[in-house]
C-alpha positions in Angstrom: -3.8 35.8 12.8 -6.8 37.5 11.0 -10.1 35.8 10.9 -10.4 33.1 8.3 -12.7 33.5 5.3 -14.0 30.0 4.7 -14.9 30.5 1.0 -11.6 32.1 0.1 -9.6 29.5 2.1 -11.2 26.6 0.3 -11.0 28.3 -3.1 -7.3 29.1 -2.6 -6.7 25.6 -1.3 -8.1 24.0 -4.5 -6.2 26.4 -6.7 -3.0 25.5 -4.8 -3.7 21.7 -5.2 -4.7 21.9 -8.8 -1.1 21.7 -10.0 -0.8 18.1 -8.8 -0.9 15.3 -11.4 -3.1 12.8 -9.5 -5.8 12.6 -6.8 -3.2 11.1 -4.5 -0.8 14.1 -5.0 -3.8 16.5 -4.7 -4.5 15.1 -1.2 -0.8 15.6 -0.3 -1.0 19.2 -1.6 -4.2 19.9 0.4 -2.7 18.6 3.6 0.3 20.9 3.1 -1.9 23.9 2.3 -4.0 23.3 5.4 -1.0 23.0 7.6 0.8 26.0 6.3 -2.2 28.3 6.1 -3.5 27.4 9.5 0.0 28.1 10.9 0.0 24.6 12.5 2.9 22.3 13.4 1.3 19.3 11.6 -1.6 18.5 9.3 -2.6 15.0 8.6 -5.1 12.4 7.4 -5.8 9.0 8.9 -7.7 6.3 7.1 -9.4 3.1 8.2 -7.6 -0.2 7.2 -10.9 -2.1 7.7 -9.1 -4.5 10.1 -9.5 -2.6 13.4 -6.6 -0.3 12.7 -5.9 3.0 11.1 -2.9 4.4 9.1 -1.6 8.0 8.9 -1.7 8.3 5.1 -0.8 11.9 4.6 1.2 14.3 6.8 2.7 17.7 6.5 5.1 19.1 9.2 6.3 22.6 9.7 10.1 23.0 9.4 11.7 21.8 12.7 8.8 19.6 13.7 9.4 15.9 13.7 7.5 13.7 11.2 5.3 11.1 12.9 3.8 9.3 9.9 6.0 6.2 10.1 5.2 5.8 13.8 1.4 6.1 13.2 0.7 3.0 11.2 -1.8 0.3 12.3 -3.0 2.5 15.1 -5.7 0.5 17.0 -9.3 1.7 16.9 -10.3 0.4 20.3 -9.1 2.5 23.2 -7.9 5.4 21.0 -9.8 6.3 17.8 -13.1 5.1 19.2 -12.9 7.9 21.7 -12.9 10.5 19.0 -15.5 8.7 16.9 -17.9 8.9 19.8 -17.2 12.7 20.1 -17.6 13.2 16.3 -21.1 11.7 16.5 -22.0 14.4 19.0 -20.3 17.5 17.7 -18.8 16.5 14.3 -15.4 18.0 15.3 -13.1 18.1 18.3 -11.3 21.1 19.6 -8.7 20.4 22.3 -7.4 23.7 23.7 -5.2 22.1 26.4 -4.0 18.5 26.1 -3.4 18.4 29.9 -7.1 19.1 30.5 -8.1 16.4 27.9 -6.3 13.8 30.0 -9.3 13.5 32.2 -11.4 12.5 29.1 -9.0 9.9 27.8 -5.7 8.9 29.4 -4.9 6.7 26.4 -5.4 9.5 23.9 -3.4 11.8 26.1 -0.5 9.3 26.2 -0.6 9.0 22.4 -0.6 12.7 21.8 1.8 14.1 24.5 5.0 12.5 23.1 4.3 14.1 19.8 4.6 17.5 21.3 0.9 18.2 20.8 -0.5 20.8 23.2 -3.8 21.6 21.3 -5.5 20.4 18.1 -8.6 20.5 16.0 -9.8 17.4 14.2 -12.8 16.3 12.2 -14.1 13.0 10.7 -14.1 12.0 7.0 -17.4 10.4 6.2 -18.4 8.6 3.0 -21.8 7.2 2.4 -22.8 7.6 6.0 -19.7 5.9 7.4 -16.6 7.3 9.0 -13.6 6.2 7.0 -11.0 8.3 8.8 -10.3 11.7 10.2 -8.0 14.7 9.6 -6.7 17.4 11.8 -4.1 20.0 12.6 -1.7 20.1 15.6 -0.9 23.2 17.6 -2.6 25.9 15.5 -2.8 29.4 17.0 -5.3 29.4 19.8 -7.1 32.5 18.5 -8.2 30.7 15.2 -9.2 27.4 16.6 -12.9 28.3 16.5 -12.5 29.4 12.9 -10.8 26.1 12.1 -13.8 24.2 13.6 -16.1 26.2 11.3 -13.9 25.1 8.3 -14.3 21.4 9.2 -17.5 20.7 7.2 -16.3 22.4 4.0 -12.8 20.9 4.1 -14.3 17.5 4.7 -16.4 17.8 1.5 -13.2 18.5 -0.5 -11.3 15.7 1.1 -14.1 13.2 0.6 -14.3 14.2 -3.1 -10.5 13.7 -3.5 -10.4 10.4 -1.6 -13.2 9.1 -3.8 -11.3 10.1 -6.9 -8.1 8.6 -5.6 -9.9 5.3 -4.8 -11.5 5.2 -8.3 -8.1 5.9 -9.9 -6.5 3.1 -7.8 -9.3 0.8 -8.9 -8.7 1.6 -12.6 -5.0 1.0 -12.1 -5.8 -2.3 -10.4 -7.9 -3.4 -13.3 -5.2 -2.4 -15.7 -2.3 -3.9 -13.8 -3.7 -6.9 -11.9 -4.2 -10.3 -13.4 -7.9 -11.0 -12.9 -7.6 -14.7 -12.3 -4.6 -15.0 -9.9 -4.7 -11.4 -8.5 -1.0 -11.2 -9.1 0.3 -8.2 -11.0 0.4 -8.6 -14.8 3.1 -8.2 -17.4 2.2 -4.5 -17.9 2.8 -3.9 -14.2 6.4 -4.9 -14.7 7.2 -2.1 -17.1 8.9 -0.1 -14.3 11.6 -2.7 -14.2 12.1 -3.0 -17.9 12.3 0.8 -18.0 15.0 0.8 -15.4 13.0 2.6 -12.8 14.7 1.1 -9.7 17.5 1.9 -7.4 20.7 1.0 -9.1 22.6 1.0 -5.8 20.4 -1.7 -4.4 20.4 -5.4 -5.1 17.9 -6.8 -7.6 16.8 -10.4 -8.0 14.4 -12.1 -10.5 12.8 -15.5 -9.9 11.1 -17.1 -12.9 8.5 -19.8 -12.1 6.8 -22.0 -14.7 3.9 -24.1 -13.6 4.4 -27.7 -14.5 1.5 -29.8 -15.8 -1.1 -27.1 -16.5 -2.0 -28.5 -20.0 -2.3 -31.9 -18.6 -4.6 -30.6 -15.8 -6.8 -28.8 -18.4 -7.0 -31.8 -20.6 -7.8 -34.3 -17.9 -10.0 -32.2 -15.6 -11.1 -29.2 -17.6 -10.2 -25.5 -17.5 -11.9 -24.8 -14.2 -9.4 -27.2 -12.6 -6.6 -25.5 -14.6 -7.7 -22.1 -13.3 -7.7 -23.4 -9.7 -4.2 -24.7 -10.3 -3.0 -21.2 -11.5 -4.7 -19.5 -8.5 -3.1 -21.9 -6.1 0.3 -21.2 -7.7 -0.2 -17.5 -7.4 -1.2 -17.8 -3.7 2.0 -19.8 -3.0 4.2 -17.1 -4.5 2.3 -14.2 -2.9 2.3 -15.8 0.6 6.2 -16.0 0.5 7.2 -13.0 -1.5 4.2 -10.6 -0.9 1.7 -9.8 -3.6 3.4 -6.5 -4.8 6.4 -8.5 -5.9 4.7 -11.3 -7.9 3.7 -11.0 -11.6 1.9 -13.4 -13.9 3.9 -12.8 -17.1 2.5 -15.6 -19.3 -0.2 -18.3 -19.4 1.6 -20.5 -16.9 4.6 -18.4 -16.1 5.2 -16.1 -13.1 8.0 -13.7 -12.2 9.1 -12.5 -8.8 11.1 -9.2 -8.8 12.8 -8.4 -5.5 14.7 -5.2 -4.8 17.0 -4.9 -1.7 16.8 -8.7 -0.9 20.1 -10.5 -0.5 20.8 -13.7 -2.3 20.5 -15.8 0.8 16.9 -14.5 1.4 16.0 -15.2 -2.2 17.3 -18.8 -2.0 15.4 -19.3 1.3 12.3 -17.9 -0.4 12.6 -20.4 -3.3 13.1 -23.2 -0.8 9.9 -22.1 1.0 7.8 -21.8 -2.2 8.8 -25.3 -3.3 7.9 -26.7 0.1 4.5 -24.8 0.2 3.8 -25.8 -3.5 4.4 -29.5 -2.7 1.9 -29.2 0.2 -0.7 -27.8 -2.2 0.0 -30.2 -5.0 1.5 -27.5 -7.2 4.6 -28.1 -9.2 7.1 -25.3 -10.3 10.2 -25.2 -12.4 12.3 -22.3 -11.1 15.3 -20.3 -12.1 16.7 -17.1 -10.6 19.3 -14.4 -11.3 20.7 -11.9 -8.9 22.7 -8.7 -9.0 24.4 -7.3 -5.9 24.0 -3.8 -7.4 21.3 -3.4 -10.0 23.5 -1.4 -12.4 23.1 -3.9 -15.2 20.2 -4.4 -17.6 17.0 -5.8 -16.2 16.3 -7.4 -19.6 19.5 -9.4 -19.2 18.7 -10.4 -15.6 15.2 -11.5 -16.7 16.5 -13.5 -19.6 19.1 -15.2 -17.3 16.5 -16.2 -14.8 14.2 -17.4 -17.6 17.1 -19.5 -19.1 17.8 -21.2 -15.8 14.1 -21.8 -15.3 13.8 -23.6 -18.6 16.9 -25.7 -17.7 15.1 -26.7 -14.5 12.0 -27.5 -16.6 14.0 -29.7 -18.9 15.2 -31.7 -16.0 11.7 -31.9 -14.6 10.4 -33.4 -17.9 13.3 -35.8 -18.2 12.7 -37.0 -14.7 8.9 -37.3 -15.4 9.6 -39.3 -18.6 12.0 -41.6 -16.7 9.5 -42.0 -13.9 6.7 -42.9 -16.3 8.9 -45.4 -18.2 9.8 -47.0 -14.9 6.2 -47.7 -14.2 5.7 -49.6 -17.5 
């Protein structure tokens, strides 16, 4: 390959990526451009999960090269990535000309790279506000341009940092728009994808409607701070069982759980678990659910059916509550 012109490479890379619709897509386009134009087998970005592990968040693979992104989630920092971070602090990038020779530097890194078919690589850190937040690299580029790639590291890092910052800012704006501030569940607007039918019609679809019993009474007797705590506890119970991405606060005291590709037995077990957990936290739900084996029907109809069953459960709750109070007098 001919010697790389850094300025032209970066200019062409940004032009190539400019057709993407979001910072997230731009990052994917940049990784693809880097991989293709550096004639590598793979190009990738890893990012810090802030829990002692890293995820491979973007990956491009040359045709015929196996993807590794699904195998490279929650990669431990200690014993692997810390080795590279120590080297980054000295030289800001790492060039491995021969993976067999690198074995003497780190057996653990060698054992991680060798099964992926990596014989050589170039990698550099991604640094934001003086802190490494990840790294990127290319696998098996032509040996004759590896020094050139090393020279590109600083410039490409600047572009990647800019795009990651924009992506994170975009995600934050989305979070503000789609997350309920009090409970940290998703809000009604975040459920538009389901009402718009943007789900796999060949998969099952379940909706669980949960109405929080006694919120008004809690507010009247103990104040709105206690009522807010009651709502937050309810949201936590649902998120702990069904994962936060599936839980929506759709009204003042009403929550919806939307589950794709869950079977009915799993949903019923989940309902049993939330009722058990709710009782332990002094939270009371009225619950109704509806289920489709294949989600070819209308989500609106499924939502209304679950809502109807929830209100039937709520009617029984209040009848039981009235009976219980009358029995005490």
